[in-house]
N, C-alpha and C positions, 0 to 999 in steps of 0.2 A: 693323314696323321703329316702337323704341323711342324717346321722348324725354324725357330725363331732364330733371324741372322742381325751381328752387328757390325758394323764395318770400320775400320783400323787403318791407321798410314803407320807403317814401320819404312824404317831404314833396316835394309839389307843387302851386304854384296853381289853382286852377280853372280852367276854360276855361268858353266858353260854351257853345261843342258839340266833341262827343266822338262821330266814327263810327266806328261798330265795325263789321268783318265776324263775323258769328257763330253762321253756318248751319254744322250737321253737315257737309251736301253729300256724305255715306256714302249708300251702296244700304242700312245698316243701316238709316238713318233714312227708305229710302224717299223722298230728295228729290233729284234730278240738277241743281239750278240753285241755286247759293250765294244766301241769304237777305240782304240788309243791314239791320240796326235801328239805326236813328240815337236814341243816349242824348242826350237835352236834359237840363244840369241849370239849377237858376234860376242866378242870377248871383251873383257871392259882393259881400258885403259888406265896406266897408273894417274892417269890427269882425271880421268872420269869422277873417281871416288865413286863412294857409294850412290847406286840408285834407289830413290822411292818406289815402293812396288806395293802398289794397293791390294790388300786381302781382305776376305771377311773371317768371323769365325763363326763356328755354329755348335751347340753340341747334338752330342752320338745321344740318340732317341733311343727306346727300349718300347716296341708297342707291336702290332701287326703290320706288317709290308701288305698295302692295298694299291693292284693297279686299277686304272681309272682312264678310261677311253670315251671318250665323247665323241658323238657324231650327231648328223641330221635325220630324220627322218620325214615322214609326210604322215599327216591326220587325215583317215579317213576312213571310208568303209569297205576298205581292200580290192584286192583286182576287181573287174568286171568279167563277164561270159553271158555271151549271146544264149537266146532260147528261143523256139520257133517250134514247128512242127512240120511234120510229115504230109500232113492233110491239104486234099487241095480242095481251093477255093480263094476264096476275099477277105483280106482283114476288117473288118468292118467296126472292132471296137479297141483299144488297149484303156488297160489304167496308166493314171498320171504318174511322172517320176514321183519318190520316193516313197510312195505307196508298201507297204509290208504287206506282202502275201504270205498268207499259213497254209496248212492241209487244207483240202475243200476249195480253197478260193479260186476263184477266176484269174487268169493271166490275162488273158485277151478273146476275142470272138472269132473265128471262123463261119462267114455265112450263117451269122449272127448265130451264131451257137459258142457254147462255150467252152475252152482249152482249161483246166483245173489245174491247180498242182498237188501232187502226192507225195508222200512223204517215202524216200530210202537211198541207197545210196547207188544202187543200179540202174542205168537208162531205162526208158521204156524203149523194147525191141522189137515188140510185136503185138497184135492184138489180144485179148483176153477175149474166152467162149470157153462153150462146152464144149472138153473135149480136147481141150489144147493137153500139153506136157503137164508134168510137174516141174516147178522154175521157185528161184527166188524171187523172181518176180511178182509171182502170185502169191508168195506170202506179205509182200513190202505192200500189193493193191490191198489185200485182205487186213494188214494192222492200221492203215489209212482208214480204211472204212469201217473197224472198230471203233478207230477214235472217234469218226464222224457219228456213231452212233450207228450204224447203218448192219453192220457184221456181231453177232452173239454169238458168235462159238468162238473157238480158240482157234488164233490164225498158223497157217500151214503151207506147205508147197502146195496140195492140190487143189484143183479147181472144181467145186463142188454144188451138186443145188446151192446148199447155202449161201453158197458164193454170188451163183447167178442171182439170184433172189435179191443182196444186199447189192447190187450193180442195180437190180431195177429200182428199190427204194432212192439209191442214189440219184437216178438218172429220174426219176420222179421230181427230187427236192431240185436239181436244175436247169429243168424244162428241157428233157433230154428226150426223144423217145425211150419207150421203159422195154426194152428186147433184151438186156441182160448179156450185151454185146460191148463191149469199147472198143472201138475200133483205133490201129495204131495213130496215135500222134493226138489222141482225144484228149490224152492227161499226159504230164508231164511228172518224173520221181525229181525230187532234190531232197539231201541230207537234213538240211536244216529252211526254216522260212528263208523268203528271200526280199530284195529291197530292189525297186525297179529304179533302174538307173537313169534308163533313157531310154525313148521308144524309134526302133531302126526303120520303121514298115509304117505310114502313115495309113490310116483309114483308106480303103480299095484301094491297094498292093493286094498283089498277089502273096497267098500266103507261104513262107518259106520254112528256112532253120532261121534265119534269122530276122525277130520281128520286134525282140524287146533285149535292152540288154539288164544283167541282177547285178548285185550285190550282196556277200553278206549283212545285216540289221545289224551289229555291232559296229560299234567304230572298233577302229585297231591306228596302229603306226606304222609303217612300216619302211624297215631301213635297210643299208646293204652295205655290210659290214666287210672289212679288209682281211682278207683270210689268216691276215696275221694275228689277228683276234680272234683265231676259231674256237680257242678253249673259254671265250666269254658268250660264246652263244649258246647256249643251253638250255633245251627246255625246262621250263618248271622256273627260270635264275629271275630273280627279283632283279629290278630296273630302276629309274628313273626319270620320269619324262617332265621336261621344261615345257611350260603351256604359256601362251602372250597372256601377259603382265607380271611375269615373274614368280609364276605361279609353277612349283614343282610335283608333282603327282608318282604316286608309287606304280610302277606298272609290272607285269610279267611276261615273260617269253614265251607265246605261245606255240609258235611252229620257229622250224629253222629249217632253210631248204639248202642242196647243195649248190653249189658254188658254179655262178653263172659269167662266163667272158661277157666283158662290158663292151661297149662302144668304145674302141681308142686305146685297149687291149687292157688286159689288166682283169682279175676275177673280184667277182663280191659274191658275199655269201647274204640271199633275201632272209629276214628276219623280220617275224612278226611279233609286235607288242599289245597285250590289252591291258589297258586301266584299269585300277582294279576296283575304281569307283565312274565308272562311264558317266554318270551325272556328271563327273566334273568337266568332260566336255559335251556336254546336251547341246551348248549356243554355237560349236566347231565344227568348221565341216571342212575339206580338201585347204588345209594349210599346213609348214614348214615347223615343227616343235624339235628341240632338243633330245637326246635320249642317253643317259649315262649308263655306262656298265661299269660294271665293279665284280674284281676277286681279288681275295685273299690271297696272294702269293708263298705269303709263309705268317708262322703266330709267334706274338714276345719275343722279336726279337732286338739284340743291336742293330741300329740303323746309321748310316751316313750320305751325305748327300756324292750321287758318283765323281763332281767336280773337285772332293775334297782326298779321292786315291791320286797315289805318285807312282807309276811302274817302276820297278827296280831292275835292276843291273844282274842279269841272270834271272827273271822271270818275279811272277810275283807282286803284291802292291803291299802299298804302307799308306798311313796317313800320320801328316804332322799335327801332335797335342800339345796343346798352349796352357802354359802354369806359369803366370805372371809373362815375363821375360824370356821365358824360358820356350824352346822348343824343341820337343821329343820327337824322334823319328820311331811311329810305332809299326810292327810288322803287321799283317792281317791275310785273311782267306778270305774271297766274295763268295756267297751265295747269291741269293735270286738278285732281278735287278726290277725295277716297278717305279714309274713318274719320279724318274730324277734320283729314286734313292738305291742303296745296295745294300743287302744283310751283311753285317761282319759275321765272320765264323772263324775260329781257332786262334784268339787276339787276346790280347792285356787292355784293350781295350772297353772303355766301362759306359755306361750310359750316366751321362752327363759329365763325360770329359770334352771338352774343347778344343774340338779341332780346325782348321787352317782350311778353308773353302779358296780357289784358286778363281779368280773372276775373268 
């Protein structure tokens, strides 16, 4: 909510002390507690006479008190991770950078035989063959084979003759020996499709655990948020993303990580934002963007600028209310602070009253 200001020059006798609360108090300045600065002016001599004092006037407003924090993020496909194999042999080919690989698709080839992506959160940790113990890795394999049209029954954790038959059909489709056995390292599980970010092992290199690097398919914005703004980082909360060209697009917080100590000191909260309309960033990649977080601190309240507050002897605060040439001191109790504004509680101050703001 904006507060319109006008500026007037008034003649006012010097006072010995004037205590002003001028703390920003918004998360944008990374402070959660109001700071009080006491401005002490030297006594005025009689010869000095009145001293012109520049002041501003603004109206007390009623409305929602919204905290806004703007930070810089990076638009890309998110953090990359390495993929490789436990198979022995030579890397004979890899897919190109930018290729999207889905379930059943080839990732790279070892000794001119494919290593294939399958769907699942659990990493492949053993070979698949008749007589193996039950496990969720078997369930993942059967679900993947079912999605590819090779497994006809309901997927479960048991390796059965039906599982072996499905594997043989899949092996035939990709040019492997049809023995119903998948050696460890022939398939790689991932929970979602992946995008090949780069190739780490050239053709002719020995097979290893680092052959390609991959990212997620969808573009996202990575942000590192100050821990003081922790309350703004909520999964599912809406944000605004500023793209090049002055375009603002709505986004949603998809994940919030644990605070991480940054180099040079200080902890940051990693936050991931996805655009509500991914097509808006279709032509953009790896570039800085602005992200605006908002949070309503109080609804339908009287609010004034923090710089209008006067600290009172013995504690508490007041504001100066201007009516023509008359200025009245009106006590108040403060509520929450946001974006340089403060909620007014327990006061005779009304919306529309003109208050004096210190410069």
